C-alpha positions as CSV (number, residue, x, y, z in Angstrom):
1,M,-99.1,-81.4,-203.2
2,K,-95.4,-82.0,-203.3
3,T,-94.1,-84.4,-200.6
4,P,-91.5,-82.8,-198.4
5,D,-87.9,-84.1,-198.6
6,I,-88.1,-86.1,-195.4
7,R,-85.1,-88.3,-194.5
8,L,-85.9,-89.1,-190.8
9,I,-89.3,-89.8,-189.2
10,A,-89.6,-90.3,-185.4
11,A,-92.8,-91.5,-183.6
12,D,-93.5,-91.8,-180.0
13,M,-95.0,-95.2,-179.0
14,D,-97.7,-95.0,-176.2
15,G,-100.5,-92.6,-177.1
16,T,-99.0,-92.0,-180.5
17,L,-98.1,-95.1,-182.7
18,L,-99.8,-97.6,-180.4
19,D,-103.5,-97.5,-179.9
20,S,-105.2,-97.5,-176.4
21,A,-104.9,-101.4,-176.4
22,K,-101.1,-101.1,-177.2
23,R,-101.6,-102.4,-180.7
24,M,-99.5,-101.4,-183.7
25,P,-101.3,-100.1,-186.8
26,A,-101.9,-102.8,-189.3
27,G,-99.1,-102.9,-191.9
28,M,-96.7,-100.7,-190.0
29,F,-93.7,-102.9,-190.5
30,E,-94.3,-102.9,-194.2
31,R,-94.5,-99.1,-194.2
32,I,-91.2,-98.8,-192.3
33,R,-89.4,-101.2,-194.7
34,A,-90.9,-99.2,-197.7
35,L,-89.6,-96.0,-196.2
36,H,-86.2,-97.5,-195.6
37,A,-86.0,-98.6,-199.2
38,R,-86.5,-94.9,-200.2
39,G,-83.7,-93.8,-197.9
40,I,-86.0,-92.6,-195.1
41,R,-85.1,-93.7,-191.6
42,F,-87.9,-94.5,-189.1
43,V,-87.2,-94.0,-185.4
44,A,-89.2,-95.4,-182.5
45,A,-88.8,-92.5,-180.0
46,S,-90.0,-93.6,-176.6
47,G,-89.6,-93.6,-172.8
48,R,-89.6,-97.4,-173.2
49,Q,-86.4,-99.5,-172.8
50,Y,-84.5,-100.4,-175.9
51,Y,-85.1,-104.1,-175.3
52,D,-88.8,-103.5,-175.0
53,L,-88.8,-101.6,-178.3
54,L,-87.1,-104.6,-179.9
55,R,-90.0,-106.7,-178.5
56,N,-92.4,-104.4,-180.3
57,F,-90.4,-104.4,-183.6
58,P,-89.2,-108.0,-183.9
59,G,-86.9,-108.5,-186.8
60,M,-86.7,-104.8,-187.6
61,E,-83.2,-104.1,-186.2
62,D,-81.7,-103.4,-189.6
63,D,-84.6,-101.3,-190.9
64,M,-85.0,-98.6,-188.3
65,L,-83.5,-96.7,-185.3
66,F,-84.4,-96.8,-181.6
67,L,-84.5,-93.7,-179.5
68,A,-85.1,-95.2,-176.1
69,E,-85.4,-94.0,-172.4
70,N,-86.7,-90.6,-173.6
71,G,-83.5,-89.9,-175.5
72,A,-81.0,-91.2,-173.0
73,M,-80.1,-94.2,-175.2
74,V,-80.0,-94.4,-179.0
75,V,-79.4,-97.6,-180.9
76,G,-79.0,-98.2,-184.6
77,E,-77.5,-100.9,-186.8
78,R,-77.3,-103.2,-183.7
79,S,-75.0,-100.8,-181.8
80,V,-75.3,-98.1,-179.2
81,L,-75.0,-94.7,-181.0
82,Y,-75.4,-92.6,-177.8
83,L,-75.8,-93.2,-174.1
84,S,-76.2,-90.5,-171.4
85,E,-75.0,-92.1,-168.2
86,L,-76.1,-90.8,-164.8
87,P,-73.1,-90.6,-162.3
88,Y,-73.7,-93.1,-159.6
89,E,-73.3,-90.5,-156.8
90,Q,-76.3,-88.6,-158.1
91,L,-78.7,-91.5,-157.8
92,A,-79.1,-91.9,-154.1
93,E,-80.9,-88.7,-153.1
94,P,-83.9,-88.9,-155.5
95,V,-84.3,-92.7,-155.0
96,R,-84.4,-92.2,-151.2
97,L,-87.0,-89.4,-151.6
98,V,-89.2,-91.6,-153.9
99,R,-89.1,-94.3,-151.2
100,T,-90.8,-91.9,-148.8
101,L,-93.6,-90.8,-151.1
102,P,-97.0,-92.6,-150.9
103,D,-97.3,-95.4,-153.5
104,A,-94.3,-94.2,-155.5
105,H,-91.6,-96.6,-156.7
106,P,-88.2,-96.0,-158.3
107,I,-87.0,-98.0,-161.4
108,L,-83.4,-97.6,-162.4
109,C,-82.9,-98.0,-166.2
110,G,-79.5,-99.3,-167.3
111,A,-77.9,-100.3,-170.6
112,E,-78.2,-104.0,-169.6
113,S,-81.5,-104.1,-167.7
114,A,-84.0,-102.1,-165.6
115,Y,-84.2,-102.7,-161.8
116,Y,-87.0,-102.4,-159.3
117,E,-87.5,-103.1,-155.6
118,G,-90.5,-104.1,-153.5
119,D,-92.9,-106.9,-154.1
120,V,-95.8,-104.8,-155.4
121,P,-97.9,-106.5,-158.1
122,I,-99.2,-103.3,-159.8
123,L,-95.6,-102.0,-160.0
124,R,-94.4,-105.3,-161.6
125,E,-97.3,-105.4,-164.0
126,N,-96.8,-101.9,-165.2
127,A,-93.0,-102.1,-165.4
128,Q,-93.2,-105.3,-167.5
129,M,-95.2,-103.4,-170.1
130,Y,-92.3,-101.1,-170.8
131,Y,-89.2,-103.1,-169.8
132,A,-88.4,-106.4,-171.5
133,R,-85.2,-106.8,-169.4
134,L,-86.4,-106.2,-165.8
135,Q,-84.9,-107.5,-162.6
136,H,-86.5,-107.5,-159.1
137,V,-83.7,-106.7,-156.6
138,P,-83.5,-106.0,-152.9
139,D,-81.9,-102.6,-153.4
140,V,-81.9,-100.7,-156.8
141,L,-78.9,-98.6,-155.7
142,E,-76.8,-101.7,-155.1
143,A,-77.8,-103.1,-158.4
144,A,-76.9,-99.9,-160.2
145,K,-73.2,-100.4,-159.3
146,H,-73.1,-103.2,-161.9
147,D,-74.7,-101.3,-164.9
148,H,-74.6,-98.0,-166.7
149,I,-77.8,-96.2,-165.5
150,C,-79.2,-93.6,-167.9
151,K,-82.6,-92.8,-166.3
152,I,-84.6,-93.0,-163.1
153,A,-88.2,-93.8,-163.8
154,V,-90.7,-93.2,-161.0
155,F,-94.1,-95.0,-161.1
156,R,-97.3,-94.4,-159.1
157,H,-100.5,-96.2,-160.1
158,R,-102.7,-93.2,-159.3
159,T,-102.1,-89.8,-160.8
160,I,-98.4,-88.7,-160.4
161,E,-98.7,-85.1,-161.5
162,D,-100.3,-83.7,-158.4
163,E,-97.9,-84.9,-155.7
164,V,-94.9,-86.9,-156.8
165,Y,-93.9,-84.7,-159.7
166,P,-93.8,-81.5,-157.6
167,A,-91.7,-83.3,-155.0
168,L,-89.2,-84.4,-157.6
169,K,-89.0,-80.9,-159.2
170,R,-86.5,-80.0,-156.4
171,F,-83.9,-82.0,-158.3
172,E,-84.1,-79.8,-161.4
173,G,-80.7,-78.5,-162.2
174,A,-79.0,-81.8,-161.3
175,F,-81.6,-83.7,-163.3
176,Q,-84.0,-83.2,-166.1
177,V,-87.4,-84.0,-164.5
178,V,-90.1,-84.9,-167.1
179,L,-93.7,-86.1,-166.9
180,S,-93.8,-89.0,-169.3
181,G,-97.4,-90.2,-168.7
182,D,-100.2,-90.1,-166.2
183,S,-98.3,-92.5,-163.8
184,W,-94.7,-91.8,-164.7
185,V,-92.0,-89.2,-164.1
186,D,-88.5,-89.6,-165.6
187,L,-85.2,-88.1,-164.3
188,M,-82.2,-87.8,-166.6
189,L,-79.2,-85.6,-167.0
190,P,-80.0,-82.0,-167.8
191,G,-80.6,-81.4,-171.5
192,V,-81.2,-85.1,-172.2
193,N,-84.6,-85.6,-173.9
194,K,-86.0,-86.8,-177.2
195,G,-85.2,-83.5,-178.9
196,S,-81.5,-83.6,-177.9
197,A,-81.4,-87.2,-179.2
198,M,-83.0,-86.2,-182.4
199,R,-80.4,-83.5,-182.9
200,Q,-77.7,-86.1,-182.3
201,L,-79.2,-88.1,-185.1
202,Q,-79.5,-85.1,-187.4
203,Q,-75.8,-84.3,-186.8
204,R,-74.8,-87.9,-187.4
205,F,-76.6,-88.2,-190.7
206,G,-76.1,-84.7,-191.9
207,L,-79.8,-83.7,-191.8
208,T,-81.6,-80.4,-191.2
209,P,-84.8,-80.0,-189.2
210,D,-86.6,-79.4,-192.5
211,Q,-85.8,-83.0,-193.4
212,C,-87.2,-84.5,-190.2
213,M,-90.7,-85.3,-189.1
214,A,-92.0,-86.3,-185.7
215,F,-95.2,-87.5,-184.0
216,G,-96.0,-87.2,-180.3
217,D,-98.8,-86.9,-177.7
218,Y,-97.3,-86.1,-174.3
219,L,-95.0,-83.6,-172.5
220,N,-91.9,-85.8,-172.9
221,D,-92.4,-85.2,-176.7
222,R,-92.2,-81.4,-176.4
223,E,-88.5,-81.1,-177.3
224,L,-88.9,-83.7,-180.1
225,M,-91.6,-81.5,-181.7
226,Q,-89.3,-78.5,-181.4
227,S,-86.3,-80.3,-183.0
228,V,-88.1,-80.8,-186.4
229,T,-89.9,-78.7,-188.9
230,H,-92.7,-81.3,-189.6
231,S,-94.1,-81.8,-186.1
232,Y,-97.4,-83.6,-185.7
233,G,-99.3,-83.6,-182.4
234,M,-101.8,-86.4,-182.0
235,A,-105.5,-85.4,-181.7
236,N,-105.5,-87.1,-178.3
237,G,-102.4,-85.2,-177.2
238,H,-101.8,-83.1,-174.1
239,P,-102.8,-79.4,-174.8
240,D,-99.3,-78.2,-174.0
241,L,-97.8,-80.6,-176.6
242,L,-100.3,-79.6,-179.2
243,A,-99.4,-76.0,-178.6
244,V,-95.8,-76.6,-179.9
245,S,-96.8,-78.9,-182.8
246,R,-97.1,-77.5,-186.3
247,Y,-99.7,-80.0,-187.5
248,R,-102.3,-82.3,-186.1
249,A,-102.6,-86.1,-186.8
250,P,-105.7,-88.2,-186.2
251,S,-105.7,-89.9,-182.8
252,N,-103.7,-93.0,-181.9
253,D,-107.0,-95.0,-181.9
254,E,-107.5,-93.9,-185.5
255,S,-104.0,-95.1,-186.6
256,G,-103.1,-91.4,-186.9
257,V,-99.3,-91.9,-187.6
258,A,-100.0,-94.5,-190.4
259,R,-102.7,-92.3,-191.9
260,V,-100.4,-89.3,-192.2
261,L,-97.6,-91.5,-193.6
262,D,-100.0,-93.0,-196.2
263,E,-101.1,-89.6,-197.2
264,L,-97.6,-88.1,-197.6
265,F,-95.6,-91.0,-198.9
266,F,-97.9,-93.8,-200.3
267,S,-101.0,-92.2,-201.8
268,H,-99.5,-89.9,-204.4
269,P,-97.3,-90.5,-207.4
270,A,-93.8,-89.2,-207.1
271,D,-93.4,-85.5,-208.0
């Protein structure tokens, strides 16, 4: 089978590249460097903060790209390629609503750091999983005055889809409101998502969707799947995400991304 002419490969992190214990597939850095040597860029495409992605890929800054904050910030070659900043005057209303919802907490995600309020251990514990630069502040809206905010992340330890997500849907139009996990909802500018960020990269590097591949598992990966020809939904993925994916990859706990890459790029002689 002839390997497609792929120049850009994007992979979501949680539920996709990382297994259920948040572990990277063995040998993944070596695969990324080998792809880079062939002129194929690898992109970590995540709702995570850029600085947290760096923590997951130490020493890889020159070998790959980082599509962070669900597409609101893209970094490559040690510089910001794209940042979608939320106007400060738009932040207050959704943050104040979140403060009234049971067990829900706002995190404001900036170019320099992420900010949370309230001394809630489960919030701090979960936020630290995704934000390497994280500040506990008395008031996130006050902290936002000193940074460039690109995303509002909302966390609730129990399921967020049945109550918090519907409440936040009222802001659609002013914001893009996206479920990004069982406990997370993200608010960004309309049209900002992993797919729009992928199209920015395609334009920057002169690539077509046919030259791009992506892996994902959740609803915040939907537009990413739709922006490439070679879209792989993980076997453990959300049914609605699988419905818009052209191919299936083994689950994240079976190193599905690495297995597909090995099959396509490392197991066959060059054609």
